[in-house]
All heavy atoms as an XYZ file, in Angstrom:
863
protein
N     194.953   -219.321   -160.907
C     196.170   -219.800   -161.589
C     197.422   -219.249   -160.889
O     197.348   -218.156   -160.249
C     196.090   -219.269   -163.119
O     196.144   -217.907   -163.073
N     198.523   -219.953   -161.114
C     199.763   -219.635   -160.223
C     200.370   -218.323   -160.582
O     200.973   -217.752   -159.792
C     200.814   -220.761   -160.420
C     201.524   -220.689   -161.714
C     202.626   -220.088   -161.782
C     200.965   -221.463   -162.862
C     203.376   -220.100   -162.948
C     201.719   -221.436   -163.933
C     202.864   -220.751   -164.158
N     200.154   -217.756   -161.823
C     200.745   -216.358   -162.068
C     200.053   -215.329   -161.287
O     200.770   -214.270   -161.055
C     200.625   -216.099   -163.580
S     201.590   -217.102   -164.580
N     198.880   -215.526   -160.763
C     198.200   -214.493   -160.125
C     198.418   -214.555   -158.598
O     198.160   -213.524   -157.911
C     196.725   -214.461   -160.412
C     196.348   -214.198   -161.937
C     194.855   -214.194   -162.048
C     196.923   -212.887   -162.342
N     198.667   -215.751   -158.099
C     198.933   -215.823   -156.697
C     199.884   -215.013   -156.157
O     201.004   -214.822   -156.710
C     199.293   -217.419   -156.296
C     198.147   -218.275   -156.623
C     198.520   -219.721   -156.465
O     199.732   -220.021   -156.152
N     197.581   -220.741   -156.516
N     199.688   -214.300   -155.044
C     200.547   -213.315   -154.449
C     200.388   -211.986   -154.990
O     200.734   -211.060   -154.431
N     200.133   -211.834   -156.285
C     199.957   -210.531   -156.924
C     198.619   -209.892   -156.617
O     198.634   -208.721   -156.150
C     200.112   -210.674   -158.450
C     201.438   -210.929   -159.066
C     201.355   -211.056   -160.504
C     202.400   -209.814   -158.567
N     197.557   -210.697   -156.803
C     196.216   -210.115   -156.579
C     195.490   -210.688   -155.355
O     194.341   -210.414   -155.154
C     195.435   -210.176   -157.742
C     196.125   -209.761   -159.080
S     196.814   -208.097   -158.992
C     195.319   -207.149   -158.806
N     196.073   -211.460   -154.584
C     195.529   -212.048   -153.389
C     195.218   -211.152   -152.294
O     195.184   -209.895   -152.518
N     195.306   -211.696   -151.145
C     194.934   -210.872   -149.887
C     196.196   -209.984   -149.704
O     196.045   -209.043   -148.794
C     194.623   -211.758   -148.731
O     195.671   -212.587   -148.546
N     197.366   -210.278   -150.143
C     198.530   -209.480   -149.779
C     198.635   -208.285   -150.821
O     199.391   -208.325   -151.673
C     199.766   -210.353   -149.958
C     201.001   -209.809   -149.335
O     200.905   -208.638   -148.709
O     202.079   -210.411   -149.455
N     197.911   -207.178   -150.450
C     197.830   -206.085   -151.306
C     199.022   -205.295   -151.383
O     199.221   -204.445   -152.270
C     196.553   -205.152   -150.884
N     200.031   -205.479   -150.418
C     201.273   -204.755   -150.504
C     202.151   -205.039   -151.638
O     203.217   -204.368   -151.926
C     202.035   -204.791   -149.111
C     202.588   -206.232   -148.872
C     203.135   -206.372   -147.539
C     203.484   -207.692   -147.246
N     203.871   -207.943   -145.929
N     201.853   -206.126   -152.423
C     202.637   -206.469   -153.579
C     202.306   -205.646   -154.759
O     202.980   -205.743   -155.829
C     202.480   -207.975   -153.937
C     203.227   -208.822   -153.004
O     204.156   -208.410   -152.321
N     202.727   -210.069   -152.875
N     201.266   -204.796   -154.756
C     200.790   -204.025   -155.847
C     200.465   -202.702   -155.378
O     199.615   -202.553   -154.572
C     199.638   -204.678   -156.645
C     199.039   -203.923   -157.749
C     200.014   -203.668   -158.826
C     197.772   -204.613   -158.297
N     201.035   -201.577   -156.087
C     200.644   -200.284   -155.772
C     200.269   -199.722   -157.161
O     200.870   -199.846   -158.156
C     201.761   -199.510   -155.251
C     201.344   -198.216   -154.604
C     202.543   -197.519   -153.837
N     202.945   -196.278   -154.582
C     204.024   -195.793   -154.728
N     205.065   -196.435   -154.132
N     204.252   -194.733   -155.374
N     199.151   -198.881   -157.190
C     198.568   -198.298   -158.384
C     198.750   -196.761   -158.242
O     198.244   -196.270   -157.300
C     197.113   -198.692   -158.713
C     197.069   -200.228   -158.672
C     196.622   -198.157   -159.902
C     195.662   -200.812   -158.771
N     199.290   -196.146   -159.242
C     199.582   -194.722   -159.217
C     198.913   -194.157   -160.405
O     198.941   -194.650   -161.587
C     201.121   -194.463   -159.206
C     201.352   -192.964   -159.118
C     201.896   -195.221   -158.125
N     198.229   -193.021   -160.328
C     197.717   -192.329   -161.450
C     196.728   -191.181   -161.026
O     196.337   -191.101   -159.865
N     196.492   -190.403   -161.906
C     195.512   -189.345   -161.780
C     194.045   -189.888   -161.512
O     193.533   -190.535   -162.325
C     195.479   -188.444   -163.025
C     194.578   -187.206   -162.903
O     193.774   -187.081   -161.893
O     194.541   -186.367   -163.780
N     193.473   -189.500   -160.362
C     192.094   -190.037   -160.060
C     191.129   -189.535   -161.058
O     189.974   -190.201   -161.304
C     191.852   -189.534   -158.703
C     192.810   -188.603   -158.406
C     193.961   -188.637   -159.228
N     191.343   -188.522   -161.870
C     190.409   -187.964   -162.829
C     190.519   -188.760   -164.203
O     189.671   -188.433   -165.103
C     190.542   -186.569   -163.021
C     190.387   -185.673   -161.743
C     190.607   -184.217   -161.948
C     188.852   -185.928   -161.155
N     191.537   -189.472   -164.415
C     191.738   -190.126   -165.669
C     192.029   -191.643   -165.462
O     193.143   -192.067   -165.183
C     192.921   -189.540   -166.428
C     193.070   -190.090   -167.804
O     192.276   -190.923   -168.252
N     193.967   -189.457   -168.580
N     190.942   -192.487   -165.453
C     191.053   -193.864   -165.177
C     191.708   -194.669   -166.362
O     192.073   -195.789   -166.190
C     189.705   -194.455   -164.903
C     189.113   -194.014   -163.608
C     187.715   -194.704   -163.354
O     187.606   -195.762   -163.947
O     186.969   -194.169   -162.562
N     191.994   -193.951   -167.495
C     192.559   -194.722   -168.601
C     194.013   -194.799   -168.590
O     194.687   -195.404   -169.446
C     192.055   -194.020   -169.879
N     194.735   -194.038   -167.627
C     196.163   -194.086   -167.535
C     196.503   -194.376   -166.002
O     196.104   -193.740   -165.145
C     196.748   -192.748   -167.868
C     196.423   -192.348   -169.238
C     197.020   -190.923   -169.695
O     197.772   -190.378   -168.747
O     196.716   -190.464   -170.665
N     197.298   -195.443   -165.940
C     197.818   -195.888   -164.669
C     199.187   -196.465   -164.738
O     199.580   -197.045   -165.741
C     196.889   -196.913   -163.997
C     195.497   -196.451   -163.525
C     195.541   -195.689   -162.319
N     194.288   -195.290   -161.915
C     193.623   -194.157   -162.186
N     194.156   -193.349   -163.146
N     192.452   -193.850   -161.685
N     199.949   -196.371   -163.658
C     201.147   -197.130   -163.461
C     200.961   -198.111   -162.324
O     200.492   -197.817   -161.282
C     202.363   -196.210   -163.170
O     202.539   -195.221   -164.166
C     203.587   -196.915   -162.951
N     201.305   -199.343   -162.650
C     201.177   -200.448   -161.748
C     202.542   -200.877   -161.211
O     203.440   -201.212   -162.108
C     200.374   -201.673   -162.361
C     199.085   -201.295   -162.837
C     198.910   -200.761   -164.143
C     197.956   -201.473   -161.958
C     197.707   -200.436   -164.688
C     196.651   -201.016   -162.418
C     196.555   -200.576   -163.798
N     202.762   -200.857   -159.962
C     204.059   -201.146   -159.393
C     204.056   -202.488   -158.632
O     203.272   -202.502   -157.578
C     204.584   -199.971   -158.505
C     204.629   -198.687   -159.155
C     206.009   -200.284   -157.889
C     204.755   -197.533   -158.310
N     204.611   -203.492   -159.242
C     204.581   -204.782   -158.710
C     205.889   -204.965   -157.825
O     206.986   -204.846   -158.339
C     204.514   -205.838   -159.709
C     203.251   -205.806   -160.470
C     203.028   -205.087   -161.748
C     202.155   -206.513   -160.192
C     201.986   -205.024   -162.491
C     200.955   -206.458   -160.910
C     200.950   -205.717   -162.056
N     205.599   -205.472   -156.592
C     206.816   -205.666   -155.682
C     207.244   -207.097   -155.849
O     206.370   -208.076   -156.091
C     206.355   -205.313   -154.241
C     207.443   -205.530   -153.311
C     207.089   -205.034   -151.847
N     208.080   -205.396   -150.985
C     208.173   -204.996   -149.768
N     207.158   -204.412   -149.306
N     209.118   -205.263   -149.027
N     208.504   -207.439   -155.654
C     209.015   -208.792   -155.713
C     208.855   -209.331   -157.106
O     208.634   -210.590   -157.169
C     208.591   -209.666   -154.639
C     208.939   -209.210   -153.324
O     210.029   -208.683   -153.121
O     208.149   -209.347   -152.281
N     208.855   -208.542   -158.168
C     208.769   -209.060   -159.509
C     209.983   -208.372   -160.299
O     210.593   -207.501   -159.839
C     207.419   -208.603   -160.114
C     206.281   -209.350   -159.446
C     206.262   -210.871   -159.613
O     206.905   -211.379   -160.497
O     205.626   -211.498   -158.830
N     210.140   -208.937   -161.604
C     211.209   -208.428   -162.346
C     210.799   -208.498   -163.793
O     209.574   -208.455   -164.227
C     212.526   -209.242   -162.142
C     212.338   -210.750   -162.420
O     211.394   -211.041   -163.077
O     213.076   -211.554   -161.897
N     211.737   -208.590   -164.755
C     211.447   -208.605   -166.185
C     210.582   -209.655   -166.636
O     209.930   -209.643   -167.672
C     212.797   -208.597   -166.979
C     213.673   -207.378   -166.850
N     213.459   -206.254   -167.571
C     214.660   -207.091   -166.084
C     214.364   -205.411   -167.288
N     215.154   -205.890   -166.400
N     210.573   -210.799   -165.922
C     209.738   -212.032   -166.299
C     208.322   -211.583   -166.393
O     207.632   -211.848   -167.364
C     209.980   -213.181   -165.400
O     211.438   -213.419   -165.274
C     209.206   -214.310   -165.739
N     207.816   -210.969   -165.313
C     206.429   -210.521   -165.347
C     206.243   -209.291   -166.267
O     205.306   -209.274   -166.934
C     205.945   -210.244   -163.842
C     204.414   -209.637   -163.890
C     203.533   -210.698   -164.180
C     204.230   -209.095   -162.458
N     207.143   -208.352   -165.993
C     206.953   -207.132   -166.856
C     206.875   -207.321   -168.350
O     205.938   -206.840   -168.938
N     207.785   -208.088   -168.895
C     207.742   -208.279   -170.387
C     206.519   -209.140   -170.794
O     205.851   -208.818   -171.735
C     209.071   -208.968   -170.813
C     209.226   -208.885   -172.319
O     208.854   -207.833   -172.957
N     209.717   -209.881   -172.846
N     206.262   -210.216   -170.034
C     205.087   -211.083   -170.332
C     203.789   -210.296   -170.245
O     202.858   -210.372   -171.212
C     205.049   -212.274   -169.423
N     203.623   -209.515   -169.195
C     202.324   -208.748   -169.013
C     202.262   -207.657   -170.179
O     201.194   -207.386   -170.711
C     202.349   -208.024   -167.646
C     201.007   -207.287   -167.345
C     199.784   -208.136   -167.571
C     201.103   -206.711   -165.913
N     203.413   -206.943   -170.423
C     203.325   -205.951   -171.458
C     202.966   -206.616   -172.859
O     202.209   -206.007   -173.529
C     204.799   -205.304   -171.621
C     204.812   -204.267   -172.698
C     206.199   -204.086   -173.170
N     206.858   -205.248   -173.785
C     206.608   -205.721   -175.022
N     205.673   -205.029   -175.795
N     207.079   -206.784   -175.461
N     203.461   -207.772   -173.085
C     203.064   -208.419   -174.362
C     201.681   -208.763   -174.413
O     200.960   -208.416   -175.423
C     203.919   -209.750   -174.531
C     203.602   -210.522   -175.681
N     203.979   -210.246   -176.892
C     202.809   -211.655   -175.851
C     203.484   -211.144   -177.793
N     202.714   -211.915   -177.154
N     200.975   -209.302   -173.367
C     199.689   -209.631   -173.342
C     198.782   -208.289   -173.396
O     197.766   -208.306   -174.157
C     199.275   -210.384   -172.005
C     197.723   -210.598   -171.814
C     199.920   -211.783   -172.040
N     199.165   -207.263   -172.795
C     198.382   -206.074   -172.721
C     198.431   -205.366   -174.176
O     197.383   -204.754   -174.592
C     198.870   -205.094   -171.621
C     198.567   -205.496   -170.264
C     199.253   -204.570   -169.210
C     197.102   -205.535   -169.971
N     199.550   -205.436   -174.753
C     199.697   -204.899   -176.094
C     198.725   -205.585   -177.155
O     198.368   -205.008   -178.080
C     201.136   -204.845   -176.643
C     201.935   -203.774   -175.949
S     201.295   -202.067   -176.109
C     201.432   -201.823   -177.794
N     198.406   -206.869   -176.861
C     197.522   -207.557   -177.708
C     196.027   -207.117   -177.640
O     195.231   -207.504   -178.351
C     197.724   -208.969   -177.715
C     199.131   -209.445   -178.180
C     198.984   -210.823   -178.653
C     200.363   -211.216   -179.298
N     200.329   -210.891   -180.763
N     195.753   -206.466   -176.395
C     194.392   -206.080   -176.138
C     194.049   -204.811   -176.885
O     194.770   -203.844   -176.923
C     194.257   -205.736   -174.509
C     192.900   -205.636   -174.112
O     192.119   -204.931   -174.796
O     192.626   -206.159   -172.998
N     192.988   -204.894   -177.629
C     192.571   -203.729   -178.429
C     192.211   -202.475   -177.702
O     192.206   -201.371   -178.263
C     191.295   -204.175   -179.279
O     190.215   -204.447   -178.404
C     191.613   -205.296   -180.177
N     191.969   -202.655   -176.371
C     191.782   -201.477   -175.545
C     193.026   -200.669   -175.185
O     192.969   -199.602   -174.519
C     190.981   -201.858   -174.190
C     189.703   -202.561   -174.521
C     189.068   -203.109   -173.328
N     189.880   -204.273   -172.798
C     189.627   -204.901   -171.670
N     188.695   -204.504   -170.842
N     190.392   -205.905   -171.383
N     194.139   -201.257   -175.442
C     195.574   -200.695   -175.008
C     196.033   -199.691   -176.059
O     196.086   -200.091   -177.369
C     196.511   -201.792   -174.888
O     196.087   -202.590   -173.760
C     197.868   -201.179   -174.522
N     196.274   -198.516   -175.812
C     196.973   -197.469   -176.587
C     198.567   -197.666   -176.415
O     199.252   -197.598   -177.372
C     196.599   -196.126   -176.158
C     195.704   -195.370   -177.204
O     195.531   -195.881   -178.256
O     195.107   -194.337   -176.770
N     198.943   -197.716   -175.296
C     200.400   -197.814   -174.954
C     200.611   -198.643   -173.741
O     199.898   -198.609   -172.657
C     200.976   -196.410   -174.589
C     202.334   -196.477   -174.112
C     203.448   -196.586   -174.893
C     202.586   -196.331   -172.752
C     204.710   -196.641   -174.402
C     203.913   -196.419   -172.258
C     204.963   -196.507   -172.971
N     201.624   -199.442   -173.661
C     202.063   -200.159   -172.519
C     203.545   -200.389   -172.564
O     204.123   -200.732   -173.542
C     201.388   -201.608   -172.433
S     201.737   -202.470   -170.886
N     204.184   -199.983   -171.448
C     205.626   -200.240   -171.287
C     205.941   -200.612   -169.924
O     205.100   -200.466   -169.024
N     207.158   -201.263   -169.626
C     207.510   -201.576   -168.254
C     208.993   -201.142   -168.046
O     209.700   -200.942   -169.022
C     207.255   -203.053   -168.111
C     208.366   -203.928   -168.443
C     209.374   -204.308   -167.575
C     208.421   -204.383   -169.766
C     210.451   -205.126   -167.994
C     209.513   -205.203   -170.215
C     210.449   -205.593   -169.184
O     211.544   -206.356   -169.727
N     209.305   -200.986   -166.807
C     210.782   -200.782   -166.415
C     211.041   -201.414   -165.050
O     210.082   -201.560   -164.183
C     210.886   -199.255   -166.385
O     210.299   -198.618   -165.332
N     212.238   -201.694   -164.952
C     212.794   -202.151   -163.608
C     213.616   -201.081   -163.208
O     214.662   -200.760   -163.764
C     213.515   -203.495   -163.705
C     214.100   -203.913   -162.426
C     212.491   -204.657   -164.217
N     213.273   -200.233   -162.060
C     214.011   -199.004   -161.816
C     215.470   -199.298   -161.493
O     216.321   -198.436   -161.983
C     213.298   -198.500   -160.568
C     211.952   -199.168   -160.550
C     212.058   -200.412   -161.290
N     215.802   -200.344   -160.806
C     217.214   -200.611   -160.545
C     217.307   -202.138   -160.234
O     216.361   -202.703   -159.594
C     217.613   -199.773   -159.292
C     219.078   -199.899   -159.109
N     219.727   -200.871   -158.487
C     220.049   -198.993   -159.510
C     221.008   -200.675   -158.374
N     221.263   -199.493   -158.977
N     218.409   -202.723   -160.725
C     218.542   -204.213   -160.416
C     218.455   -204.629   -159.021
O     218.045   -205.674   -158.659
C     219.849   -204.529   -161.112
C     220.180   -203.437   -161.988
C     219.522   -202.217   -161.459
N     218.918   -203.713   -158.080
C     218.783   -204.093   -156.693
C     217.469   -203.899   -156.020
O     217.256   -204.316   -154.881
C     219.968   -203.349   -155.879
O     219.494   -201.953   -155.874
N     216.553   -203.307   -156.808
C     215.199   -203.146   -156.189
C     214.282   -204.130   -156.885
O     214.238   -204.250   -158.059
C     214.580   -201.719   -156.592
C     215.244   -200.659   -155.805
C     214.598   -199.290   -156.205
O     214.921   -198.670   -157.329
O     213.635   -198.769   -155.520
N     213.546   -204.957   -156.013
C     212.652   -205.910   -156.552
C     211.306   -205.367   -156.940
O     210.201   -205.611   -156.452
C     212.549   -206.948   -155.351
C     212.634   -206.077   -154.193
C     213.565   -204.945   -154.584
N     211.386   -204.370   -158.051
C     210.123   -203.733   -158.351
C     210.047   -203.730   -159.887
O     211.087   -203.818   -160.558
C     210.101   -202.407   -157.987
C     210.129   -202.005   -156.497
C     210.224   -200.531   -156.262
C     208.858   -202.488   -155.861
N     208.821   -203.805   -160.428
C     208.722   -203.641   -161.885
C     207.457   -202.657   -162.049
O     206.442   -202.879   -161.295
C     208.446   -204.936   -162.645
C     207.196   -205.738   -162.217
C     208.400   -204.743   -164.098
N     207.652   -201.588   -162.794
C     206.634   -200.620   -163.094
C     206.059   -200.972   -164.423
O     206.777   -201.026   -165.390
C     207.202   -199.264   -163.115
C     207.861   -198.794   -161.809
O     207.455   -199.151   -160.750
N     208.978   -198.118   -161.952
N     204.685   -201.085   -164.447
C     203.990   -201.302   -165.746
C     203.151   -200.073   -165.979
O     202.206   -199.734   -165.237
C     203.109   -202.526   -165.679
C     202.480   -202.731   -167.062
C     204.073   -203.818   -165.547
N     203.407   -199.288   -167.155
C     202.643   -198.252   -167.427
C     201.625   -198.604   -168.521
O     201.965   -199.108   -169.532
C     203.540   -196.977   -168.012
C     202.922   -195.881   -168.504
C     202.276   -195.005   -167.356
N     201.576   -193.780   -167.891
C     200.842   -193.046   -167.193
N     200.425   -193.361   -165.900
N     200.263   -191.952   -167.718
N     200.366   -198.258   -168.344
C     199.326   -198.551   -169.235
C     198.429   -197.439   -169.577
O     197.986   -196.698   -168.655
C     198.444   -199.719   -168.647
C     197.228   -200.184   -169.433
C     197.635   -200.773   -170.803
C     196.402   -201.134   -168.640
N     198.276   -197.100   -170.830
C     197.322   -196.030   -171.343
C     196.310   -196.885   -172.206
O     196.761   -197.524   -173.149
C     198.080   -195.030   -171.996
C     198.959   -194.154   -171.063
C     199.842   -193.244   -171.885
O     201.013   -193.229   -171.683
N     199.162   -192.466   -172.768
N     195.039   -196.713   -171.971
C     194.087   -197.331   -172.728
C     193.382   -196.396   -173.741
O     193.491   -195.092   -173.646
C     193.031   -198.070   -171.811
O     192.182   -196.994   -171.222
C     193.695   -198.917   -170.739
N     192.450   -196.954   -174.513
C     191.716   -196.030   -175.412
C     190.515   -195.530   -174.770
O     189.726   -194.733   -175.349
C     191.137   -197.012   -176.596
O     190.421   -198.063   -176.064
C     192.211   -197.515   -177.431
N     190.359   -195.717   -173.469
C     189.297   -195.120   -172.707
C     188.775   -196.010   -171.579
O     188.162   -195.552   -170.621
N     189.064   -197.363   -171.710
C     188.603   -198.262   -170.708
C     189.374   -198.034   -169.390
O     190.458   -197.633   -169.525
C     188.773   -199.705   -171.193
N     188.860   -198.336   -168.367
C     189.640   -198.170   -167.078
C     190.853   -199.008   -167.034
O     190.863   -200.340   -167.333
C     188.669   -198.677   -165.981
C     187.265   -198.523   -166.533
C     187.527   -198.799   -168.007
N     192.026   -198.528   -166.870
C     193.288   -199.179   -166.953
C     193.372   -200.361   -165.915
O     193.913   -201.368   -166.193
C     194.537   -198.316   -166.677
N     192.735   -200.147   -164.785
C     192.793   -201.261   -163.701
C     191.952   -202.494   -164.285
O     192.436   -203.635   -164.052
C     192.076   -200.643   -162.409
O     192.868   -199.714   -161.811
N     190.913   -202.349   -165.001
C     190.205   -203.439   -165.517
C     191.003   -204.121   -166.600
O     191.019   -205.300   -166.661
C     188.816   -202.860   -166.068
C     187.862   -203.920   -166.796
C     187.276   -204.882   -165.817
N     188.032   -206.107   -165.687
C     187.963   -206.894   -164.530
N     187.140   -206.498   -163.644
N     188.684   -207.957   -164.394
N     191.670   -203.331   -167.480
C     192.424   -203.895   -168.531
C     193.607   -204.629   -168.019
O     193.887   -205.791   -168.451
C     192.910   -202.851   -169.581
C     193.777   -203.408   -170.572
C     191.701   -202.172   -170.176
N     194.233   -204.129   -166.986
C     195.474   -204.956   -166.384
C     194.973   -206.157   -165.607
O     195.567   -207.276   -165.777
C     196.332   -203.966   -165.550
C     195.889   -203.932   -164.084
C     197.791   -204.559   -165.505
N     193.820   -206.164   -165.017
C     193.328   -207.311   -164.347
C     192.922   -208.349   -165.440
O     193.259   -209.514   -165.236
C     192.058   -206.954   -163.563
C     192.324   -206.238   -162.304
S     193.234   -207.165   -161.116
C     191.962   -208.431   -160.674
N     192.329   -207.985   -166.423
C     192.066   -208.882   -167.634
C     193.425   -209.455   -168.175
O     193.381   -210.736   -168.447
C     191.304   -208.277   -168.675
C     189.853   -207.827   -168.312
O     189.407   -208.355   -167.198
O     189.230   -207.080   -168.999
N     194.429   -208.619   -168.297
C     195.662   -209.096   -168.821
C     196.351   -210.071   -167.876
O     196.965   -211.110   -168.320
N     196.298   -209.821   -166.568
C     196.824   -210.760   -165.717
C     196.153   -212.146   -165.717
O     196.647   -213.122   -165.551
C     196.774   -210.132   -164.264
C     197.745   -209.002   -163.919
C     197.439   -208.350   -162.597
C     199.208   -209.625   -163.887
N     194.761   -212.050   -165.825
C     193.917   -213.275   -165.978
C     194.411   -214.081   -167.220
O     194.599   -215.303   -167.188
C     192.477   -212.976   -165.929
O     192.107   -212.415   -164.765
N     194.519   -213.341   -168.351
C     194.968   -213.987   -169.671
C     196.324   -214.551   -169.392
O     196.606   -215.715   -169.891
C     195.011   -212.933   -170.792
C     193.595   -212.420   -171.106
O     192.556   -213.088   -170.701
O     193.462   -211.395   -171.851
N     197.245   -213.867   -168.833
C     198.600   -214.394   -168.600
C     198.555   -215.629   -167.758
O     199.242   -216.589   -167.929
C     199.406   -213.276   -167.952
C     200.896   -213.673   -167.723
C     201.587   -214.089   -169.111
C     201.657   -212.451   -167.148
N     197.714   -215.661   -166.740
C     197.569   -216.826   -165.778
C     197.039   -218.044   -166.702
O     197.533   -219.103   -166.528
N     196.037   -217.744   -167.552
C     195.568   -218.893   -168.387
C     196.687   -219.428   -169.363
O     196.728   -220.631   -169.570
C     194.310   -218.425   -169.148
C     193.103   -218.398   -168.283
C     191.811   -218.189   -169.125
N     191.729   -216.915   -169.750
C     191.298   -215.777   -169.094
N     190.873   -215.910   -167.790
N     191.213   -214.619   -169.597
N     197.435   -218.520   -169.792
C     198.586   -218.908   -170.778
C     199.552   -219.760   -169.987
O     199.953   -220.872   -170.490
C     199.310   -217.704   -171.417
C     198.361   -216.900   -172.391
C     200.618   -218.104   -171.968
C     198.863   -215.575   -172.749
N     199.910   -219.311   -168.770
C     200.846   -220.126   -167.930
C     200.283   -221.520   -167.597
O     200.978   -222.493   -167.651
C     201.155   -219.374   -166.667
S     202.161   -217.931   -166.950
N     198.963   -221.502   -167.235
C     198.350   -222.768   -166.900
C     198.290   -223.762   -168.074
O     198.562   -224.915   -168.002
C     196.932   -222.491   -166.379
C     196.871   -221.908   -165.004
O     197.883   -221.920   -164.336
O     195.766   -221.403   -164.735
N     198.017   -223.218   -169.328
C     197.974   -223.934   -170.484
C     199.356   -224.561   -170.790
O     199.492   -225.780   -171.151
C     197.438   -223.101   -171.622
O     197.521   -223.822   -172.852
N     200.416   -223.738   -170.662
C     201.742   -224.206   -170.862
C     202.119   -225.300   -170.005
O     202.772   -226.268   -170.289
C     202.707   -222.988   -170.927
C     204.166   -223.271   -171.173
C     204.296   -223.863   -172.558
C     204.993   -222.024   -171.052
N     201.853   -225.031   -168.779
C     202.183   -226.046   -167.680
C     201.437   -227.347   -167.983
O     202.172   -228.444   -167.834
C     201.713   -225.492   -166.378
O     202.058   -226.459   -165.354
N     200.166   -227.399   -168.390
C     199.503   -228.585   -168.700
C     200.157   -229.287   -169.865
O     200.294   -230.523   -169.898
C     198.031   -228.256   -168.979
C     197.204   -227.900   -167.830
C     195.773   -227.456   -168.129
O     195.377   -227.702   -169.236
O     195.126   -226.774   -167.301
N     200.518   -228.533   -170.919
C     201.170   -229.174   -172.135
C     202.511   -229.760   -171.739
O     202.831   -230.880   -172.220
C     201.315   -228.088   -173.225
C     199.990   -227.694   -173.822
C     200.126   -226.741   -174.931
C     198.762   -226.290   -175.428
N     198.749   -225.368   -176.376
N     203.185   -229.086   -170.868
C     204.524   -229.732   -170.469
C     204.337   -230.965   -169.626
O     205.039   -232.027   -169.880
C     205.339   -228.582   -169.643
C     205.899   -227.628   -170.474
C     206.441   -226.448   -169.389
C     206.961   -227.968   -171.362
N     203.341   -230.921   -168.772
C     203.063   -232.205   -168.009
C     202.575   -233.301   -168.912
O     203.058   -234.526   -168.732
C     201.967   -231.865   -166.970
C     202.524   -230.998   -165.780
C     201.367   -230.713   -164.797
C     201.832   -229.840   -163.732
N     200.753   -229.376   -162.862
N     201.855   -232.912   -169.949
C     201.335   -234.023   -170.848
C     202.506   -234.574   -171.625
O     202.491   -235.775   -172.080
C     200.353   -233.400   -171.792
N     203.572   -233.835   -171.860
C     204.810   -234.323   -172.543
C     205.720   -235.060   -171.625
O     206.763   -235.417   -172.099
C     205.455   -233.152   -173.315
C     204.570   -232.541   -174.336
C     204.405   -233.473   -175.499
O     205.186   -234.265   -175.971
N     203.148   -233.459   -176.020
N     205.363   -235.126   -170.369
C     206.272   -235.895   -169.450
C     207.225   -235.096   -168.634
O     208.126   -235.555   -168.074
N     207.099   -233.736   -168.818
C     207.991   -232.844   -168.003
C     207.736   -232.901   -166.615
O     206.581   -232.779   -166.160
C     207.924   -231.382   -168.538
N     208.786   -233.136   -165.798
C     208.551   -233.214   -164.302
C     208.539   -231.939   -163.660
O     208.715   -230.900   -164.379
N     208.384   -231.820   -162.410
C     208.374   -230.575   -161.664
C     209.650   -229.746   -161.679
O     209.597   -228.569   -161.499
C     207.885   -230.911   -160.259
C     208.306   -232.395   -160.070
C     208.207   -232.990   -161.436
N     210.766   -230.426   -161.807
C     211.993   -229.731   -161.932
C     212.506   -229.431   -163.308
O     213.587   -228.987   -163.559
C     213.102   -230.473   -161.205
C     213.310   -231.985   -161.835
O     212.380   -232.357   -162.608
O     214.253   -232.605   -161.470
N     211.625   -229.590   -164.422
C     211.990   -229.246   -165.724
C     212.211   -227.739   -165.816
O     211.453   -226.926   -165.194
C     210.800   -229.582   -166.534
C     211.020   -229.354   -167.996
C     211.589   -230.180   -168.969
C     210.705   -228.129   -168.805
N     211.724   -229.579   -170.224
C     211.282   -228.300   -170.130
C     210.210   -226.925   -168.494
C     211.157   -227.378   -171.099
C     210.161   -225.918   -169.470
C     210.611   -226.076   -170.732
N     213.160   -227.275   -166.485
C     214.092   -227.846   -167.520
C     215.397   -228.368   -166.951
O     216.277   -228.750   -167.596
C     214.305   -226.915   -168.566
C     214.302   -225.615   -167.821
C     213.248   -225.813   -166.647
N     215.554   -228.387   -165.503
C     216.775   -228.573   -164.874
C     217.138   -230.017   -164.795
O     218.083   -230.435   -164.350
C     216.895   -227.840   -163.621
C     216.869   -226.392   -163.772
C     216.918   -225.663   -162.405
N     215.679   -225.593   -161.720
C     214.699   -224.815   -161.991
N     214.775   -223.874   -163.023
N     213.588   -224.725   -161.299
N     216.124   -230.945   -165.042
C     216.342   -232.382   -164.999
C     217.469   -232.725   -165.867
O     217.548   -232.307   -167.104
C     215.029   -233.069   -165.238
N     218.373   -233.620   -165.391
C     219.402   -234.178   -166.361
C     219.066   -235.574   -166.941
O     218.229   -236.222   -166.534
C     220.669   -234.289   -165.463
O     220.484   -234.996   -164.363
C-alpha cells in the first residue's frame, strides 16, 4: 500500500529505531522525510491497538524533516506493534482511496476546480 512505500522498503535510512535492547516493549521510531501527517495518523492507529500502553509523537523542529513516534506496549515487542500499525494505516489509506475513486474523484482531488 502507498502509505508504506519508502518507509519500510529497501531504503532503511528513512527509519531509525531507538531503545533499550533489554526492553522490547518501549521504542522510539524516527521517520525521516515525514511530518505531522504520518505522526498523528500513526499515533491514532496505535492508540486503538489493545497492546499499546502509550503512544505519542513529536516533530523536533519545523526545519527538520523528522517525526519521532514513541511507543510503549503492554509487553508485546514495540517493533511488531508499529509494523502492524503501519499496515493498518496503509489499509485505511487504500480503502479511502478506493472510495474516493468510486465517487469519481480524480488523481488531482481535492484541488480540481
